[in-house]
C-alpha positions in Angstrom: -15.3 6.4 -35.4 -14.2 6.9 -31.7 -13.0 3.8 -29.9 -14.8 2.9 -26.7 -13.5 1.0 -23.7 -14.8 -2.4 -22.6 -16.1 -0.8 -19.5 -18.1 1.8 -21.5 -19.6 -0.8 -23.8 -20.6 -3.2 -21.0 -22.3 -0.3 -19.2 -24.5 0.6 -22.2 -28.2 0.6 -21.6 -29.0 -0.4 -25.1 -27.3 -1.6 -28.3 -25.3 0.5 -30.8 -25.2 0.2 -34.5 -21.4 0.7 -34.9 -18.7 0.5 -32.3 -14.9 0.5 -32.3 -12.7 -1.1 -29.6 -9.1 -2.0 -29.1 -7.7 -4.5 -26.6 -5.8 -7.7 -26.0 -7.1 -11.2 -26.7 -7.7 -13.3 -23.6 -9.0 -16.3 -25.5 -10.2 -17.2 -29.1 -12.5 -20.2 -29.2 -13.6 -22.2 -32.2 -12.3 -19.5 -34.6 -15.5 -17.6 -33.6 -15.5 -16.2 -30.1 -12.9 -13.6 -29.0 -12.7 -12.6 -25.3 -11.3 -9.1 -25.4 -10.0 -7.1 -22.5 -8.5 -3.6 -22.5 -7.8 -3.1 -18.7 -10.7 -0.8 -18.1 -12.6 -3.5 -16.2 -12.1 -7.0 -15.0 -14.8 -8.2 -17.4 -14.1 -9.2 -21.0 -16.4 -8.3 -23.9 -17.2 -11.1 -26.4 -16.5 -10.4 -30.1 -18.3 -12.8 -32.4 -16.4 -13.5 -35.7 -18.0 -15.1 -38.8 -14.8 -16.9 -40.0 -16.2 -17.1 -43.5 -15.8 -13.3 -43.8 -12.1 -13.3 -42.9 -8.9 -14.7 -44.3 -7.6 -17.8 -42.6 -4.1 -16.3 -42.3 -5.6 -13.4 -40.3 -7.5 -15.7 -37.9 -4.3 -17.6 -37.2 -2.7 -14.4 -35.9 -5.5 -13.9 -33.3 -3.9 -15.7 -30.4 -3.9 -15.1 -26.6 -2.0 -11.8 -25.9 -2.5 -10.3 -29.4 -3.5 -6.7 -29.6 -6.4 -6.2 -32.0 -8.8 -3.5 -33.3 -12.4 -4.5 -33.8 -15.3 -2.7 -35.3 -18.8 -4.0 -35.4 -22.3 -3.9 -34.1 -23.1 -4.1 -30.3 -26.0 -6.4 -29.9 -27.8 -8.3 -27.1 -25.8 -11.4 -26.3 -27.1 -14.8 -27.4 -25.0 -16.6 -24.9 -24.6 -16.8 -21.1 -22.3 -14.6 -19.0 -22.6 -11.3 -20.8 -25.4 -8.9 -21.6 -24.0 -7.6 -24.9 -21.5 -8.7 -27.5 -19.9 -7.4 -30.6 -20.7 -8.9 -34.0 -17.4 -8.2 -35.8 -17.4 -6.4 -39.2 -13.7 -5.5 -39.4 -10.7 -6.9 -37.5 -7.1 -5.8 -37.5 -4.2 -7.4 -35.6 -2.1 -4.5 -34.4 1.2 -6.1 -33.8 3.1 -9.4 -33.6 2.2 -12.0 -31.1 4.1 -15.3 -30.6 1.7 -17.9 -29.2 4.6 -20.3 -28.5 6.4 -18.1 -26.1 3.7 -15.8 -24.7 3.9 -16.7 -20.9 0.4 -15.6 -19.7 -1.7 -18.4 -21.1 -5.3 -18.8 -20.2 -4.7 -21.0 -17.2 -3.8 -20.6 -13.5 -0.3 -19.4 -12.8 1.6 -19.3 -9.5 2.3 -15.8 -8.1 6.0 -16.7 -8.1 5.8 -17.3 -11.8 3.9 -14.0 -12.4 6.5 -12.1 -10.3 9.1 -13.3 -12.8 6.9 -11.9 -15.6 5.8 -8.7 -13.7 5.8 -6.8 -17.0 2.9 -8.9 -18.2 1.1 -10.1 -15.0 -1.5 -7.3 -15.2 -2.9 -9.2 -18.2 -4.4 -11.6 -15.6 -7.7 -10.9 -13.8 -6.1 -10.9 -10.3 -3.4 -8.4 -11.0 -5.5 -6.1 -13.1 -8.0 -6.0 -10.2 -5.2 -5.3 -7.7 -3.7 -2.5 -9.7 -7.0 -0.8 -10.5 -7.7 -0.9 -6.7 -4.2 0.5 -6.1 -5.0 3.4 -8.5 -8.3 4.1 -6.9 -6.8 4.1 -3.4 -4.2 6.6 -4.6 -6.8 8.9 -6.0 -8.9 8.5 -2.8 -5.9 9.5 -0.7 -5.3 12.7 -2.7 -9.1 13.4 -2.8 -9.4 13.2 1.0 -6.6 15.5 1.8 -7.5 18.0 -1.0 -11.1 18.2 0.3 -9.9 18.7 3.9 -7.6 21.6 3.3 -4.2 19.9 3.2 -1.3 21.1 1.1 0.6 18.3 -0.9 4.3 18.6 -0.5 7.1 16.6 -2.1 9.8 15.7 0.5 13.4 14.9 -0.6 14.3 11.4 -1.7 18.0 12.1 -1.1 18.6 13.1 2.6 21.3 13.4 5.2 19.0 12.5 8.1 17.7 9.2 9.4 14.1 9.9 10.5 13.6 6.6 12.2 17.1 6.2 13.8 17.3 2.6 12.6 20.3 3.1 10.3 19.0 0.7 7.6 19.4 3.1 4.8 20.7 3.0 1.2 23.8 5.2 0.7 23.8 7.7 -2.2 27.3 8.5 -3.5 29.1 9.5 -6.6 32.5 8.5 -5.2 34.7 5.9 -6.9 33.8 2.6 -5.1 37.3 1.2 -5.7 39.3 4.3 -4.8 37.3 6.7 -2.7 39.0 9.7 -1.0 40.1 8.9 2.6 40.5 10.9 5.8 43.7 10.5 7.8 42.1 7.9 9.9 41.2 5.8 6.9 37.5 6.6 6.8 35.8 7.8 3.6 36.0 11.5 3.1 32.4 12.4 2.2 33.3 16.0 1.9 34.6 15.1 -1.5 31.3 13.5 -2.5 28.7 15.1 -4.7 26.7 16.6 -1.9 29.7 17.3 0.3 28.4 15.0 3.1 27.1 11.5 3.6 23.7 11.0 2.1 21.1 8.3 1.8 17.7 7.4 0.3 14.9 8.6 2.6 13.1 6.2 5.0 10.4 8.8 5.7 9.3 12.3 4.7 8.0 13.1 8.2 10.7 15.4 9.5 10.6 17.6 6.4 6.8 17.5 6.4 6.8 18.8 10.0 8.7 21.9 8.8 6.0 22.7 6.3 3.2 22.0 8.7 4.7 24.7 11.0 4.1 27.3 8.3 1.2 25.9 6.1 -0.7 24.3 8.9 -1.9 21.1 7.3 0.3 19.2 4.9 0.8 15.6 3.6 3.4 13.8 1.6 2.8 10.6 -0.4 5.9 9.3 -2.1 8.6 6.6 -2.3 10.6 5.6 0.7 13.5 3.1 1.1 14.7 0.6 3.8 17.9 -1.4 3.4 16.6 -4.1 5.7 17.8 -7.5 4.6 14.3 -9.1 4.9 12.6 -11.6 2.6 9.3 -11.7 4.5 5.9 -11.3 2.9 5.5 -7.8 4.5 8.8 -6.2 3.6 10.0 -4.2 0.6 13.2 -2.2 0.0 11.2 0.4 -1.9 7.6 1.3 -0.9 5.3 4.3 -0.7 4.3 6.2 2.4 1.4 8.5 3.2 2.4 11.0 5.9 0.2 13.9 7.0 1.4 16.5 9.5 -0.8 19.1 11.2 0.1 22.1 13.3 -1.9 22.8 16.5 -3.3 19.3 16.7 -2.8 17.0 19.7 -2.9 13.2 19.9 -6.7 13.0 20.2 -7.0 15.1 17.0 -4.5 12.9 15.3 -6.6 9.8 16.1 -9.7 11.5 14.8 -8.0 12.4 11.6 -6.5 9.0 11.0 -9.9 7.2 11.7 -11.8 9.6 9.4 -9.1 9.2 6.7 -9.1 5.4 6.7 -12.9 5.2 6.6 -13.0 7.7 3.7 -10.5 5.9 1.4 -12.0 2.5 2.0 -15.5 3.8 1.4 -14.3 5.2 -1.9 -13.2 1.8 -3.2 -16.3 0.1 -1.9 -18.3 2.4 -4.0 -16.1 2.6 -7.1 -14.4 -0.8 -7.4 -17.3 -3.2 -6.7 -16.5 -5.7 -9.5 -12.8 -5.9 -8.7 -13.5 -6.3 -4.9 -16.1 -9.1 -5.6 -13.6 -10.9 -7.9 -10.8 -10.7 -5.3 -13.2 -11.7 -2.5 -14.2 -14.8 -4.4 -10.6 -15.6 -5.1 -9.7 -15.3 -1.5 -12.6 -17.5 -0.3 -11.5 -20.2 -2.8 -7.9 -20.0 -1.5 -9.1 -20.2 2.1 -11.2 -23.3 1.4 -7.8 -25.1 0.9 -6.7 -24.2 4.4 -7.5 -26.0 7.7 -10.6 -24.5 9.4 -8.5 -23.0 12.2 -6.5 -20.9 9.7 -9.5 -19.5 7.8 -10.6 -15.9 8.4 -13.9 -15.2 10.2 -14.7 -12.5 7.6 -14.6 -12.3 3.8 -12.5 -9.6 2.2 -15.5 -7.2 1.7 -16.7 -7.9 5.2 -13.2 -6.9 6.6 -13.4 -3.6 4.7 -16.9 -2.9 5.9 -15.8 -3.9 9.4 -13.4 -0.9 9.4 -15.8 1.5 7.6 -18.9 0.7 9.8 -17.3 0.5 13.3 -16.1 3.2 15.6 -12.4 2.6 16.4 -11.9 1.6 20.1 -9.2 3.7 21.8 -7.2 1.8 24.4 -4.0 2.7 26.2 -1.0 0.4 25.8 -1.1 -0.3 29.5 -4.7 -1.4 29.4 -3.9 -3.6 26.3 -1.0 -5.3 28.1 -3.3 -6.1 31.0 -5.9 -7.6 28.6 -3.3 -9.6 26.7 -1.5 -10.8 29.8 -4.7 -12.3 31.2 -6.3 -13.6 28.0 -6.7 -17.3 27.3 -4.2 -17.5 24.4 -1.5 -16.1 26.6 -2.3 -18.1 29.7 -2.5 -21.3 27.6 0.7 -20.3 25.8 -0.9 -20.2 22.4 0.8 -17.0 21.4 4.2 -17.4 19.8 5.4 -14.4 21.8 4.0 -14.5 25.4 3.1 -11.3 27.2 4.7 -11.3 30.7 5.3 -7.7 31.6 4.7 -4.1 30.7 7.1 -2.8 28.1 6.8 -5.7 25.6 6.7 -4.7 21.9 3.4 -6.1 20.6 3.4 -8.5 17.7 0.8 -9.0 14.9 -0.8 -11.9 16.8 -1.4 -9.7 19.8 -2.8 -6.8 17.7 -5.2 -9.1 15.8 -6.4 -10.7 19.1 -7.4 -7.3 20.4 -9.2 -6.4 17.2 -10.8 -9.7 16.1 -11.4 -11.4 19.4 -11.5 -9.0 22.3 -13.0 -5.7 21.1 -14.3 -6.9 17.7 -13.7 -3.5 16.1 -10.7 -1.6 14.8 -8.5 -0.5 17.8 -6.3 2.5 18.4 -3.6 1.9 20.9 -1.9 4.9 22.5 0.7 6.0 25.1 3.4 3.4 24.3 6.6 2.9 26.4 9.1 5.6 25.4 11.9 3.1 24.9 10.2 1.3 22.1 9.2 4.4 20.1 11.1 7.0 18.1 12.9 10.1 19.5 10.5 12.7 18.0 7.4 11.5 19.9 6.1 13.7 22.7 7.1 12.5 26.2 4.3 12.1 28.8 4.7 12.7 32.5 5.7 9.5 34.2 2.8 7.3 35.3 2.0 6.3 38.9 4.6 3.6 38.7 7.3 6.0 37.3 7.1 4.5 33.8 7.8 6.8 30.8 5.4 6.8 27.9 5.1 8.8 24.7 2.0 10.2 23.0 2.2 7.6 20.2 -0.7 5.8 18.6 -1.1 2.7 16.3 -4.3 1.7 14.5 -4.9 -2.0 14.3 -7.0 -3.7 11.6 -8.4 -7.2 11.3 -6.3 -9.8 9.5 -3.2 -7.6 9.3 -2.5 -5.9 12.7 -0.9 -2.5 12.6 -2.0 -0.3 9.8 -1.2 3.2 10.9 1.5 4.6 13.2 1.7 8.1 14.5 2.2 10.5 17.4 2.0 13.9 18.8 5.5 15.3 18.1 7.8 16.6 20.8 7.5 20.4 20.6 9.8 21.2 23.7 13.3 22.0 22.7 15.0 21.0 25.9 13.2 17.6 26.1 13.9 16.9 22.4 17.6 17.6 22.9 17.8 15.3 25.9 16.1 12.5 23.9 18.5 13.0 21.0 21.5 13.0 23.3 20.4 9.7 24.9 20.1 8.1 21.5 23.4 9.6 20.2 21.7 11.6 17.5 23.9 14.5 16.4 22.2 17.9 16.9 24.3 19.3 14.0 22.6 16.9 11.6 19.1 18.0 12.6 19.7 21.7 13.4 16.9 22.7 11.2 14.5 20.3 12.9 15.5 21.8 16.3 14.9 25.3 14.9 11.2 24.5 14.8 11.2 24.2 18.6 13.0 27.6 18.8 10.9 29.7 16.5 7.2 29.5 17.1 7.0 26.1 18.6 3.5 24.6 19.0 1.8 21.3 19.5 1.6 19.3 16.3 1.0 15.7 15.2 1.0 13.3 12.3 1.0 9.7 11.3 2.4 7.4 8.7 0.7 4.7 6.6 2.6 2.3 4.4 0.6 2.4 1.2 1.3 -1.2 0.1 0.0 -2.4 3.5 -3.3 -0.6 2.8 -3.4 -2.2 -0.7 -2.8 -5.6 0.8 -5.6 -5.1 3.3 -8.0 -3.9 0.6 -7.2 -6.6 -2.0 -6.6 -9.6 0.3 -3.2 -10.3 -1.2 -0.9 -12.2 1.1 2.4 -11.0 -0.2 3.4 -7.3 -0.4 5.4 -8.1 -3.6 2.0 -8.6 -5.3 0.6 -5.1 -4.6 3.3 -3.0 -6.1 4.1 -3.0 -9.9 7.8 -3.9 -9.6 8.9 -5.1 -6.2 12.3 -4.2 -4.9 13.6 -6.8 -2.4 17.0 -8.3 -1.4 18.7 -9.7 -4.5 15.9 -8.5 -6.8 15.8 -5.3 -8.8 14.5 -6.8 -12.1 12.5 -4.6 -14.5 
């Protein structure tokens, strides 16, 4: 007899004579009712045991967390809360289970406790829902790019370049930490290292993706990236996943079109395919917000936020216009912002971005043409504005509740301009000779953007801490599991 999943059985139109199912016990009440879950759905299926037909020693082994195999008849449920249930004919406990030490008991646990037991936390409803949504979002990302003619490329994890110029990178070395080879000036001689040069874990696949876009036209990379930023905030990880498309012959306007269409597509996918998980997480979030002061509660539910993005056109606003709006808005004038906006050139914070989205425009916002001195070297330089200020063709997409979701730009395709920008930032041309070659051989307008996948999962699930949307978070002083 072929085993079915819980999701398959709960979706049956009618009853079945004989069914087989395997899963983990959530609860076992009155030596009669087993709530069984196998991870295929947030819902459990009830298995009804006639204890007179089973040995008492077997029943004692059916504890929370135990893996069991059940066969029986799928019938219309006699109780509330489920449409069907299984009348058990045979029951096997598949492995050992220690009820005294099993940490995920049927009660509410703190997220801090569950992070300490991350290998078991997906046995809870919240984390099983989050990880199913993460999986669906991953599939939706690949589905979108595949259907729109993009080629998927795997960019290097070990690299000799710093794409962001921030310097917060993890070194990769095979040298003896206690006795490394030294140059005459006392510095480490990386020519003796495994790769013959200083190397790091990548912070972005963008630069390598650009090289492929300039031959394949449309590419994307979706893989792990690393930042050695010593930050313990709810939005920072040392290891996370990035989605980075790059497209040849596409300008900033086309880049904004692509990013908007992409975001709406992946969010529409989970609205259609993950309804039960979203409803559960929506209810969870509303219960949590009921504990907060009214002023701290969101104006929209979780599902309303997602639909807010899917159903609205994104408003496109220049950085300069946004600064004028923020400088003259009530929260700024009444000094309600933590970071006051006084002049052009300020680096916008989450509170400013959320104000533009949630209060002023009341739709997702794309800000573009940022000051050149607060953006990366590879962004295309605009002509100075009427006041002589330099901007670049950058764009950020702002969402409700979270602020910046996507960052991108038209890339600088002019060799002389790119060299000047690299020189000003003390970026060695020898390290990026291959990147400069793109501007020497068949240079053309091209653009792309980056999206931190965990930030998208946070937005979609309503989770408040980025450590709760990745299976095993890597943060300062934490590399457990």
